[in-house]
KEMIZA-321949 format. One record per residue (C-alpha): x, y, z; residue in three letters; residue number from 1. Coordinates in steps of 0.02 Angstrom, whole numbers, padded with zeros to 5 digits, always signed. Last residue first. Example, Ala and Ser with C-alpha at 12.3 -4.5 7.8 and 13.67 -1.06 7.14 Angstrom:
2
+--------+--------+--------+-----+-----+
:      x :      y :      z :   r :   k :
+--------+--------+--------+-----+-----+
: +00684 : -00053 : +00357 : ser :   2 :
: +00615 : -00225 : +00390 : ala :   1 :
+--------+--------+--------+-----+-----+
***
This chain:
198
+--------+--------+--------+-----+-----+
:      x :      y :      z :   r :   k :
+--------+--------+--------+-----+-----+
: -00738 : -01822 : -00157 : arg : 198 :
: -00866 : -01716 : -00248 : val : 197 :
: -01022 : -01825 : -00235 : val : 196 :
: -01161 : -01723 : -00315 : asn : 195 :
: -01325 : -01684 : -00229 : gly : 194 :
: -01512 : -01706 : -00250 : lys : 193 :
: -01635 : -01655 : -00114 : val : 192 :
: -01774 : -01738 : -00013 : val : 191 :
: -01842 : -01621 : +00122 : asp : 190 :
: -01870 : -01701 : +00293 : gly : 189 :
: -01805 : -01555 : +00394 : val : 188 :
: -01834 : -01398 : +00293 : asn : 187 :
: -01725 : -01318 : +00159 : tyr : 186 :
: -01686 : -01146 : +00087 : arg : 185 :
: -01689 : -01036 : +00243 : glu : 184 :
: -01598 : -01163 : +00352 : ala : 183 :
: -01467 : -01184 : +00214 : ile : 182 :
: -01426 : -00997 : +00208 : ala : 181 :
: -01278 : -01005 : +00329 : asp : 180 :
: -01212 : -01153 : +00230 : trp : 179 :
: -01159 : -01043 : +00086 : pro : 178 :
: -01049 : -00931 : +00196 : lys : 177 :
: -01079 : -00748 : +00148 : pro : 176 :
: -00924 : -00659 : +00079 : gln : 175 :
: -00798 : -00556 : +00177 : leu : 174 :
: -00693 : -00706 : +00229 : gln : 173 :
: -00700 : -00764 : +00047 : lys : 172 :
: -00579 : -00628 : -00007 : tyr : 171 :
: -00430 : -00665 : +00103 : gly : 170 :
: -00265 : -00582 : +00142 : ile : 169 :
: -00091 : -00642 : +00187 : ser : 168 :
: +00043 : -00510 : +00214 : val : 167 :
: +00229 : -00543 : +00193 : arg : 166 :
: +00379 : -00433 : +00228 : lys : 165 :
: +00482 : -00573 : +00307 : asn : 164 :
: +00497 : -00485 : +00475 : glu : 163 :
: +00328 : -00401 : +00453 : glu : 162 :
: +00233 : -00565 : +00444 : asp : 161 :
: +00051 : -00511 : +00449 : ile : 160 :
: -00092 : -00637 : +00439 : lys : 159 :
: -00275 : -00634 : +00389 : leu : 158 :
: -00303 : -00459 : +00320 : ile : 157 :
: -00478 : -00455 : +00247 : lys : 156 :
: -00502 : -00405 : +00066 : phe : 155 :
: -00611 : -00277 : -00023 : glu : 154 :
: -00616 : -00256 : -00211 : val : 153 :
: -00520 : -00160 : -00346 : gln : 152 :
: -00531 : -00227 : -00524 : lys : 151 :
: -00361 : -00229 : -00610 : gly : 150 :
: -00360 : -00415 : -00641 : leu : 149 :
: -00531 : -00491 : -00605 : glu : 148 :
: -00563 : -00605 : -00458 : leu : 147 :
: -00672 : -00758 : -00427 : val : 146 :
: -00650 : -00881 : -00571 : asp : 145 :
: -00494 : -00783 : -00620 : ser : 144 :
: -00408 : -00857 : -00468 : cys : 143 :
: -00419 : -01029 : -00546 : glu : 142 :
: -00490 : -01196 : -00492 : lys : 141 :
: -00609 : -01124 : -00362 : cys : 140 :
: -00671 : -01179 : -00192 : gly : 139 :
: -00845 : -01172 : -00117 : thr : 138 :
: -00800 : -01044 : +00016 : trp : 137 :
: -00707 : -00942 : -00115 : ser : 136 :
: -00546 : -00840 : -00122 : leu : 135 :
: -00454 : -00900 : +00033 : asp : 134 :
: -00405 : -01070 : -00038 : ser : 133 :
: -00326 : -00981 : -00187 : ile : 132 :
: -00208 : -00893 : -00068 : his : 131 :
: -00228 : -00703 : -00068 : ala : 130 :
: -00051 : -00635 : -00064 : leu : 129 :
: -00005 : -00454 : -00030 : cys : 128 :
: +00104 : -00342 : -00139 : asp : 127 :
: +00122 : -00167 : -00066 : phe : 126 :
: +00075 : -00008 : -00160 : gly : 125 :
: -00074 : +00033 : -00050 : asn : 124 :
: -00136 : -00146 : -00064 : val : 123 :
: -00086 : -00224 : -00230 : asp : 122 :
: -00148 : -00404 : -00232 : ile : 121 :
: -00053 : -00556 : -00289 : phe : 120 :
: -00173 : -00699 : -00320 : ala : 119 :
: -00158 : -00881 : -00270 : gly : 118 :
: -00074 : -01050 : -00286 : phe : 117 :
: -00080 : -01070 : -00476 : ala : 116 :
: -00027 : -00889 : -00498 : ala : 115 :
: -00123 : -00731 : -00539 : phe : 114 :
: -00062 : -00553 : -00562 : arg : 113 :
: -00108 : -00374 : -00514 : val : 112 :
: -00268 : -00398 : -00413 : pro : 111 :
: -00313 : -00228 : -00337 : thr : 110 :
: -00342 : -00210 : -00151 : gly : 109 :
: -00454 : -00113 : -00034 : leu : 108 :
: -00430 : -00157 : +00149 : val : 107 :
: -00530 : -00239 : +00289 : val : 106 :
: -00428 : -00255 : +00449 : asp : 105 :
: -00430 : -00421 : +00542 : gly : 104 :
: -00243 : -00427 : +00567 : glu : 103 :
: -00180 : -00250 : +00583 : gln : 102 :
: -00124 : -00118 : +00459 : ile : 101 :
: -00051 : +00059 : +00463 : ser : 100 :
: +00119 : +00025 : +00538 : gly :  99 :
: +00152 : -00112 : +00412 : phe :  98 :
: +00123 : +00010 : +00270 : phe :  97 :
: +00224 : +00154 : +00344 : glu :  96 :
: +00370 : +00039 : +00383 : ala :  95 :
: +00362 : -00032 : +00206 : glu :  94 :
: +00362 : +00143 : +00132 : lys :  93 :
: +00512 : +00193 : +00237 : gln :  92 :
: +00607 : +00035 : +00188 : ala :  91 :
: +00570 : +00064 : +00004 : lys :  90 :
: +00629 : +00244 : +00015 : ile :  89 :
: +00789 : +00186 : +00101 : lys :  88 :
: +00820 : +00056 : -00033 : glu :  87 :
: +00787 : +00183 : -00171 : leu :  86 :
: +00910 : +00305 : -00092 : ala :  85 :
: +01043 : +00171 : -00076 : lys :  84 :
: +01019 : +00124 : -00260 : gln :  83 :
: +01030 : +00306 : -00313 : lys :  82 :
: +01187 : +00331 : -00210 : glu :  81 :
: +01270 : +00184 : -00297 : gln :  80 :
: +01215 : +00244 : -00469 : ile :  79 :
: +01276 : +00422 : -00435 : his :  78 :
: +01133 : +00544 : -00414 : leu :  77 :
: +01108 : +00668 : -00558 : phe :  76 :
: +00920 : +00652 : -00589 : thr :  75 :
: +00844 : +00727 : -00433 : leu :  74 :
: +00656 : +00757 : -00447 : ser :  73 :
: +00622 : +00650 : -00295 : ser :  72 :
: +00469 : +00566 : -00222 : tyr :  71 :
: +00400 : +00496 : -00060 : ile :  70 :
: +00212 : +00478 : -00029 : val :  69 :
: +00131 : +00401 : +00125 : glu :  68 :
: +00265 : +00472 : +00240 : phe :  67 :
: +00321 : +00423 : +00414 : arg :  66 :
: +00388 : +00535 : +00552 : glu :  65 :
: +00545 : +00524 : +00657 : ser :  64 :
: +00660 : +00531 : +00505 : phe :  63 :
: +00840 : +00480 : +00528 : asn :  62 :
: +00953 : +00573 : +00405 : tyr :  61 :
: +01099 : +00475 : +00331 : ser :  60 :
: +01035 : +00443 : +00154 : leu :  59 :
: +00932 : +00603 : +00145 : phe :  58 :
: +01084 : +00712 : +00180 : asp :  57 :
: +01029 : +00862 : +00283 : ala :  56 :
: +00946 : +01033 : +00279 : cys :  55 :
: +00766 : +00996 : +00324 : ile :  54 :
: +00613 : +01096 : +00272 : leu :  53 :
: +00443 : +01067 : +00353 : ile :  52 :
: +00315 : +01168 : +00254 : pro :  51 :
: +00238 : +01333 : +00312 : ser :  50 :
: +00140 : +01372 : +00151 : his :  49 :
: +00167 : +01562 : +00147 : val :  48 :
: +00355 : +01541 : +00167 : ser :  47 :
: +00374 : +01427 : +00015 : leu :  46 :
: +00491 : +01533 : -00092 : his :  45 :
: +00585 : +01608 : +00053 : glu :  44 :
: +00605 : +01440 : +00142 : glu :  43 :
: +00656 : +01361 : -00024 : ala :  42 :
: +00790 : +01493 : -00048 : arg :  41 :
: +00858 : +01456 : +00126 : met :  40 :
: +00852 : +01268 : +00090 : ile :  39 :
: +00952 : +01296 : -00069 : thr :  38 :
: +01084 : +01394 : +00025 : lys :  37 :
: +01097 : +01258 : +00158 : pro :  36 :
: +01124 : +01123 : +00024 : ser :  35 :
: +01089 : +00942 : +00072 : ile :  34 :
: +00903 : +00951 : +00034 : asp :  33 :
: +00749 : +00885 : +00123 : ile :  32 :
: +00567 : +00935 : +00097 : gly :  31 :
: +00421 : +00891 : +00209 : thr :  30 :
: +00240 : +00924 : +00161 : phe :  29 :
: +00089 : +00886 : +00271 : gln :  28 :
: -00091 : +00848 : +00223 : lys :  27 :
: -00068 : +00857 : +00034 : cys :  26 :
: -00139 : +00951 : -00115 : asn :  25 :
: -00090 : +01129 : -00071 : pro :  24 :
: +00092 : +01072 : -00044 : ile :  23 :
: +00116 : +00985 : -00212 : val :  22 :
: +00120 : +01135 : -00330 : gln :  21 :
: +00235 : +01239 : -00220 : val :  20 :
: +00342 : +01084 : -00195 : ala :  19 :
: +00390 : +01077 : -00379 : leu :  18 :
: +00474 : +01248 : -00378 : arg :  17 :
: +00532 : +01228 : -00199 : gly :  16 :
: +00708 : +01299 : -00213 : thr :  15 :
: +00784 : +01127 : -00212 : gly :  14 :
: +00674 : +00995 : -00129 : val :  13 :
: +00805 : +00862 : -00154 : gly :  12 :
: +00702 : +00720 : -00083 : ile :  11 :
: +00519 : +00771 : -00071 : glu :  10 :
: +00420 : +00694 : +00072 : leu :   9 :
: +00230 : +00693 : +00076 : val :   8 :
: +00100 : +00660 : +00210 : ser :   7 :
: -00068 : +00601 : +00143 : lys :   6 :
: -00250 : +00646 : +00178 : glu :   5 :
: -00263 : +00791 : +00055 : lys :   4 :
: -00206 : +00675 : -00084 : thr :   3 :
: -00044 : +00640 : -00179 : val :   2 :
: -00042 : +00481 : -00283 : thr :   1 :
+--------+--------+--------+-----+-----+
***
């Protein structure tokens, strides 16, 4: 989703017909196209907006900046070229994601699917794993006992493995620890009932 805080890249910017609608709604707009004539027309069409326009092949061009949003309106790419383009877009998005997070950060995430071992959470378009042991201090049998699919909540980043493209996050780390409240609930000498759990 394009917002005022995000940098945007359009692949195959053409004459800028789509870009003119996007530019006012983003922080910085960059367009790339392989045709010099097309870039010239885009410069004329978008002159009042001062976008960054690049005349080059997207597949071979090395970008120095990172983009939060990358899109293309091109529909006539060869299958092989399309696959290469998608792989490059994915790599750029991954680089942007890993460059924006650190262990200990608190992020918003949306549970997208549950498994026996944990929940897969969408964090800015990247799948992160919240292990079931990191969902509740008191333990849970199923992820649905704690989380709801599609409901966005906060998670803490526990571990980042950029080489293997894995991010571990936790939900319980942002929740109060049950034993922290024991001193408020009980006094020395109180007689209480409890269940043997193991």
